[in-house]
C-alpha positions as CSV (number, residue, x, y, z in Angstrom):
1,M,21.7,285.4,96.3
2,D,20.0,287.5,99.0
3,N,16.5,286.9,97.4
4,V,16.2,283.2,97.1
5,Y,12.9,281.7,98.2
6,V,11.7,278.1,98.9
7,I,8.5,277.9,96.9
8,D,7.8,274.1,97.2
9,T,9.0,270.9,98.9
10,V,9.5,267.6,97.2
11,L,8.4,264.6,99.2
12,G,9.3,261.0,98.7
13,R,8.3,257.7,100.3
14,D,10.9,255.9,102.4
15,L,10.5,252.9,104.8
16,D,8.9,255.1,107.4
17,G,6.5,257.0,105.1
18,M,6.5,260.3,103.2
19,K,9.2,262.8,104.1
20,P,10.9,265.8,102.5
21,Y,13.8,265.0,100.2
22,G,14.2,268.3,98.4
23,A,13.2,271.9,98.0
24,V,12.3,274.0,95.0
25,F,14.0,277.5,95.1
26,L,13.1,280.6,93.2
27,D,16.3,282.4,92.5
28,E,16.6,286.2,92.4
29,D,16.9,286.0,88.5
30,G,13.5,284.2,88.3
31,S,15.0,280.8,87.6
32,L,14.2,277.6,89.5
33,T,16.6,275.3,91.3
34,I,15.8,272.0,93.0
35,G,18.1,270.7,95.7
36,F,17.9,267.1,97.0
37,A,19.4,266.2,100.4
38,G,21.6,263.2,101.1
39,T,20.9,260.4,103.5
40,R,19.9,261.5,107.0
41,T,18.1,258.7,108.9
42,L,18.6,255.1,109.7
43,E,15.6,254.2,107.6
44,E,17.1,256.0,104.6
45,W,20.4,254.2,105.1
46,I,18.5,250.9,105.1
47,E,16.8,251.8,101.9
48,D,20.1,253.0,100.4
49,C,21.4,249.5,100.9
50,E,18.7,248.2,98.5
51,I,21.2,248.1,95.7
52,E,20.0,245.2,93.7
53,P,19.2,246.5,90.2
54,E,15.7,247.5,89.2
55,Y,15.2,247.4,85.5
56,T,13.6,250.8,84.6
57,P,12.8,252.7,81.4
58,Y,16.3,254.2,82.0
59,G,18.1,251.0,82.4
60,K,19.5,249.4,85.6
61,I,19.1,251.6,88.7
62,A,19.4,250.6,92.4
63,A,16.0,249.5,93.7
64,G,16.0,251.7,96.8
65,I,16.8,254.8,94.8
66,W,14.3,254.0,92.0
67,N,11.5,253.4,94.6
68,T,12.2,256.7,96.3
69,F,12.4,258.6,92.9
70,S,9.2,257.0,91.7
71,S,7.3,258.2,94.8
72,L,8.3,261.9,94.5
73,R,5.4,264.4,95.0
74,T,5.2,268.1,95.7
75,V,3.7,269.4,98.9
76,S,1.8,272.0,96.9
77,G,0.2,269.3,94.8
78,K,1.7,270.8,91.6
79,P,2.7,268.2,89.0
80,L,6.5,267.6,89.0
81,G,6.6,268.5,85.4
82,E,5.9,272.1,86.3
83,Y,9.5,272.3,87.6
84,S,11.0,270.6,84.5
85,K,13.0,273.7,83.6
86,A,14.7,273.8,87.0
87,R,18.4,273.3,87.5
88,V,18.9,270.4,89.9
89,G,21.5,269.3,92.3
90,G,22.0,266.9,95.2
91,H,24.4,265.4,97.6
92,S,25.1,261.6,98.0
93,R,21.7,259.9,97.8
94,G,20.2,263.3,96.8
95,G,22.7,263.3,93.9
96,L,21.1,260.2,92.6
97,L,17.7,261.7,92.9
98,A,18.9,264.8,91.2
99,A,20.5,262.7,88.4
100,L,17.2,260.9,87.8
101,W,15.3,264.2,87.9
102,A,17.7,265.7,85.3
103,I,17.2,262.7,83.1
104,D,13.4,262.4,83.5
105,Y,12.7,266.1,83.1
106,G,15.6,267.2,80.9
107,S,16.9,269.8,83.4
108,P,18.9,272.6,81.8
109,E,21.8,271.9,84.2
110,Y,22.7,269.5,87.0
111,A,25.3,269.3,89.8
112,L,25.9,266.1,91.7
113,F,28.0,266.0,94.9
114,A,29.4,262.7,96.3
115,C,27.0,260.7,94.2
116,P,27.3,256.9,94.4
117,K,27.5,254.8,91.3
118,M,23.9,253.3,91.4
119,I,22.6,254.0,87.9
120,G,23.6,252.4,84.7
121,G,22.8,251.8,81.1
122,Q,20.7,254.3,79.4
123,A,20.5,256.5,82.5
124,V,24.3,257.2,82.3
125,Q,24.0,257.9,78.6
126,L,21.1,260.3,79.0
127,L,22.9,262.1,81.8
128,S,26.0,262.5,79.7
129,S,23.8,264.3,77.0
130,L,22.8,267.0,79.6
131,K,24.8,269.9,80.9
132,G,26.3,269.4,84.3
133,T,29.0,267.7,86.4
134,A,29.4,265.2,89.2
135,F,31.9,266.5,91.9
136,Q,34.0,263.9,93.6
137,M,36.3,264.7,96.4
138,A,39.6,262.9,97.1
139,G,39.2,260.8,100.2
140,D,35.4,260.4,99.7
141,V,34.8,256.6,99.3
142,V,31.0,256.9,98.5
143,P,31.4,257.9,94.8
144,H,34.0,255.1,94.2
145,L,32.2,252.1,95.7
146,P,31.9,249.4,93.0
147,L,28.2,248.5,93.3
148,F,27.3,245.6,91.1
149,G,29.2,246.9,88.1
150,Y,27.4,250.3,87.9
151,P,29.5,252.5,85.6
152,D,31.2,255.7,86.5
153,L,29.1,258.9,86.2
154,P,29.8,261.2,83.2
155,S,31.4,264.6,83.5
156,V,33.2,264.1,86.8
157,T,35.2,266.9,88.3
158,H,37.7,265.8,90.9
159,I,38.3,268.1,93.8
160,L,40.6,268.1,96.9
161,P,39.4,268.6,100.4
162,P,40.2,272.0,101.9
163,K,42.2,270.4,104.7
164,A,43.1,266.8,105.8
165,G,40.3,264.8,107.2
166,G,38.8,261.4,107.5
167,I,36.2,259.6,105.4
168,V,33.2,261.2,107.0
169,Y,34.7,264.7,106.7
170,C,35.5,264.1,103.0
171,H,31.9,263.0,102.3
172,E,30.1,265.9,104.0
173,F,28.3,268.4,101.8
174,S,29.8,271.3,103.8
175,T,33.3,270.1,102.9
176,Y,32.4,270.0,99.2
177,C,31.0,273.6,99.5
178,E,34.2,274.8,101.3
179,S,36.4,273.1,98.8
180,L,34.6,274.6,95.8
181,T,34.9,278.1,97.2
182,K,38.7,277.8,97.6
183,D,41.3,277.8,94.9
184,Q,42.2,274.3,93.8
185,P,46.0,273.6,93.4
């Protein structure tokens, strides 16, 4: 993994304008991976709270997530479809963006970390037909919030935190990474 390069940035519109939500990486084996970041700012938290369902071509999806996903663009100006064969992953809100990317572009593989239940209907069915998993850590409340009856995500792998910690600790992406690099009991 010494030769991994960021070759593009994915922007999305939030309440305070366009901002980076993800990056496209060229891996040393020539494959592409897209990583989407979780919520970072107050404006993003406010938009995350727009959970009333939007009825989309993929079924019921939280309005704030769908609006951000629908606004995605690349910094380079390349059409998003040029990255359709990329593996995709994301944490928390980024997990939702990664899930929608995988569905929309048929990614060869996805990995969702601490992804909240904010997609439903056909989106969950389509995601279950793809290769990948949603990682959920014990003690992380975000993936377990019952938001307006959205169903559980498919292919969930439950993991334990590497050490005892509170709600925030159990939701951090670094905790997921540390846990996945340790042996699970």
